[in-house]
C-alpha positions in Angstrom: 102.2 83.5 161.6 101.7 87.2 162.3 100.0 87.2 165.7 98.6 90.8 165.4 97.1 90.4 162.0 96.6 86.7 161.8 98.3 86.7 158.5 101.2 84.5 157.4 104.3 86.6 156.3 104.8 86.8 152.5 108.1 84.9 152.6 106.5 82.0 154.5 103.5 82.0 152.2 105.9 81.6 149.2 107.8 78.8 150.9 104.6 77.0 151.8 103.4 77.4 148.2 106.6 76.0 146.9 106.3 73.0 149.3 102.8 72.4 148.0 104.0 72.8 144.4 106.7 70.2 145.0 104.1 67.7 146.3 101.9 68.4 143.3 104.9 67.8 140.9 105.6 64.6 142.7 102.0 63.4 142.4 102.0 64.3 138.7 105.3 62.4 138.2 103.9 59.3 139.8 100.9 59.4 137.5 103.3 59.8 134.5 105.4 56.9 135.6 102.3 54.7 135.4 101.8 55.5 131.7 103.1 53.4 128.9 105.4 56.0 127.4 109.0 54.8 128.0 110.4 58.3 128.5 108.4 61.2 130.2 109.6 64.6 131.4 108.3 67.4 133.6 109.6 70.9 134.5 109.1 72.6 137.8 109.8 76.1 139.0 110.4 77.1 142.6 110.3 80.7 143.6 111.9 80.3 147.0 114.0 77.9 149.0 112.2 74.7 149.5 112.7 71.2 151.2 111.1 68.2 149.5 110.0 65.1 151.2 111.7 61.7 150.9 110.5 59.8 147.9 111.6 57.3 145.2 110.7 56.7 141.6 109.9 53.5 139.7 112.0 54.7 136.8 115.5 56.0 136.4 115.5 59.8 137.0 117.7 62.3 135.1 117.3 65.4 137.3 118.5 68.5 135.4 119.0 72.0 136.9 118.2 74.7 134.4 118.4 77.6 136.8 119.7 77.8 140.4 121.0 74.9 142.3 119.8 72.1 144.5 121.1 69.4 146.9 119.9 65.8 146.7 120.2 63.8 149.8 120.7 60.0 149.4 121.1 58.4 152.8 124.0 60.1 154.5 125.3 61.6 151.3 124.3 64.9 149.7 125.0 65.8 146.1 125.1 69.4 145.0 123.7 69.9 141.5 124.6 73.3 140.0 123.0 74.9 137.0 123.6 73.1 133.6 124.3 69.9 135.4 122.2 66.9 136.2 122.1 64.0 138.7 121.3 60.5 137.4 119.5 58.4 140.0 118.8 54.7 139.8 115.2 53.5 140.0 113.9 52.9 143.5 116.5 55.0 145.3 115.0 57.0 148.2 116.1 60.6 148.2 114.9 64.2 148.9 115.6 67.5 147.2 116.5 70.8 148.8 116.4 74.1 146.8 118.5 76.9 148.2 116.6 79.6 146.3 114.7 80.3 143.1 115.3 77.3 140.8 114.0 75.7 137.6 114.4 71.9 137.1 113.6 69.4 134.4 113.3 65.7 135.2 113.2 62.9 132.7 111.9 59.5 133.9 113.3 56.6 131.9 111.7 53.2 131.9 114.2 50.4 132.4 113.3 48.9 129.1 114.6 51.9 127.3 117.8 52.1 129.1 119.2 48.8 127.8 122.8 49.3 129.0 123.7 48.1 132.5 121.4 49.8 135.0 123.1 52.6 137.0 124.2 51.3 140.4 124.6 54.7 142.1 124.1 58.4 141.5 126.2 60.1 138.9 126.7 63.9 138.4 127.1 65.0 134.8 127.4 68.2 132.9 124.6 68.8 130.5 125.8 70.1 127.1 123.5 72.2 124.9 122.5 69.3 122.7 121.2 67.2 125.6 119.4 70.3 127.0 117.5 70.7 123.7 116.7 67.0 123.5 115.3 66.9 127.0 113.2 70.0 126.2 111.8 68.2 123.1 110.9 65.1 125.2 108.4 67.2 127.1 106.3 67.4 123.9 106.1 63.6 123.3 102.5 62.4 123.6 101.9 60.3 126.7 99.8 57.8 124.8 101.4 55.1 122.5 102.5 56.8 119.2 103.2 55.4 115.8 105.5 58.4 114.9 108.9 57.0 114.4 110.4 60.4 115.3 109.2 60.0 118.9 111.0 56.6 119.3 114.1 58.1 117.7 114.0 61.1 120.0 113.7 59.0 123.0 116.5 56.6 122.0 118.8 59.5 121.1 118.1 61.3 124.4 118.9 58.3 126.5 122.0 57.5 124.5 123.2 61.1 125.1 122.6 60.7 128.8 124.5 57.5 128.9 127.3 59.0 126.9 128.0 61.8 129.5 131.0 61.1 131.7 130.4 61.2 135.4 132.1 63.9 137.3 134.2 62.9 140.3 132.6 65.5 142.3 130.5 65.4 145.4 129.9 68.2 147.9 128.6 66.6 151.1 126.5 68.8 153.3 126.6 68.7 157.1 123.6 67.7 159.1 124.7 70.1 161.9 122.5 73.2 161.6 125.3 75.6 162.6 127.5 74.3 159.8 124.5 74.1 157.4 124.0 77.9 157.8 127.7 78.5 157.1 127.8 76.2 154.0 124.5 77.6 152.6 126.0 81.1 152.8 129.0 79.9 150.8 126.8 78.1 148.3 125.1 81.5 147.6 128.5 83.2 147.3 131.3 80.7 146.4 133.8 83.5 145.9 133.5 84.6 149.6 137.1 84.4 150.9 136.4 85.2 154.6 138.9 83.6 156.9 138.0 80.6 159.1 137.9 82.9 162.1 135.0 84.8 160.5 133.0 81.5 160.2 133.6 80.6 163.8 131.8 83.8 164.7 129.0 83.2 162.3 128.5 79.6 163.4 129.0 80.2 167.1 131.6 77.5 167.2 135.2 77.7 168.4 137.8 77.2 165.7 138.9 74.0 167.3 135.4 72.7 167.4 134.7 73.8 163.8 137.8 72.1 162.4 137.0 68.9 164.3 133.2 68.8 163.5 133.4 69.7 159.8 135.2 66.5 158.7 133.1 64.4 161.0 129.9 65.8 159.3 131.1 65.9 155.7 134.1 63.6 155.4 136.2 66.5 154.2 138.3 69.1 155.8 136.9 72.6 155.5 139.6 73.6 153.0 138.9 70.5 150.9 135.2 71.2 151.0 135.8 74.8 149.9 137.9 73.5 147.0 135.1 71.2 145.8 132.6 74.1 146.1 134.9 76.4 144.0 135.3 73.7 141.4 131.6 73.0 141.1 130.9 76.8 140.9 133.5 77.1 138.2 132.0 74.2 136.1 128.6 75.9 136.4 129.8 79.2 135.2 131.9 77.9 132.3 129.0 75.8 131.1 126.8 78.8 131.0 129.3 80.7 128.7 131.1 82.9 131.1 134.7 83.7 130.2 137.6 82.2 132.1 138.6 85.7 133.4 135.1 86.5 134.6 134.8 83.2 136.4 138.2 83.6 138.1 137.2 87.1 139.2 133.8 85.9 140.4 135.3 83.1 142.5 137.9 85.4 144.1 141.1 84.2 142.4 144.0 86.6 142.2 144.4 85.9 138.5 143.0 83.8 135.6 146.3 81.8 135.6 145.8 80.9 139.3 142.3 79.8 138.6 143.4 77.9 135.5 146.1 76.0 137.5 143.5 74.9 140.1 141.1 73.8 137.4 143.7 71.9 135.4 144.9 70.1 138.6 141.3 69.0 139.5 139.8 68.3 136.1 142.7 67.4 134.0 142.0 70.1 131.3 142.2 73.9 131.2 139.1 76.0 131.8 139.2 77.1 128.1 139.3 73.5 126.9 136.4 72.6 129.2 134.4 75.5 127.8 135.1 74.6 124.2 134.1 71.0 125.0 130.7 72.2 126.3 130.1 74.6 123.4 131.1 71.8 121.0 128.1 69.8 121.9 125.8 72.7 120.7 
């Protein structure tokens, strides 16, 4: 609040508006989940960073990031969901969402009766190929009331089948609860290619190097270097899925050469960046 003018600064007004928008979306989703349609979808746009409240859904949720990135906290774990990826959450799982900046998300809510296969037991991060993105967009137009149009039933079944078909990524980027480490990690999330040495982050966080190296694994379960490696890999997956060239991604993430980037990617993912990009494009 601006004490002189009595006005709330524009930035805080936007953040408050986004928090209110998040609550409206949640209320809307709960009304949708009560309807008879087995698959419903909703999109939401956030103009600034926002923190959602803890909640759960009666249905399986497929939370897809179209633009930006978000972190989903489930208990003591946090999942980073980059652009062109999605997090599959089991029904009834309590979680909250944190948006680091402007973002656009699309969520599908799947009735257990439509899932048929074994119910998901935990969260699963997946890449979202172009076909699944288009299918999920088409779901938004399905009438909420019972429909006799066979196309709607086929669309819902195909969409769920494609979601089930996507392999889970063995990736998780745990976020620290410590506010000092949070600021450091959020800076890196906005600029994954930042190659500042650890000594720089000790100054930014106000922690000694010894304290930082001891506190980081306690908070995240990963050493700082391992956490950075996971961040770089997630950032690479996001950029390759959006159509960026291997050379551009390597440069953006601070690698000395495309070959150095390719070696890291092959070691972590089991395929070359070019092969991964072709795989994503092949689903178009």
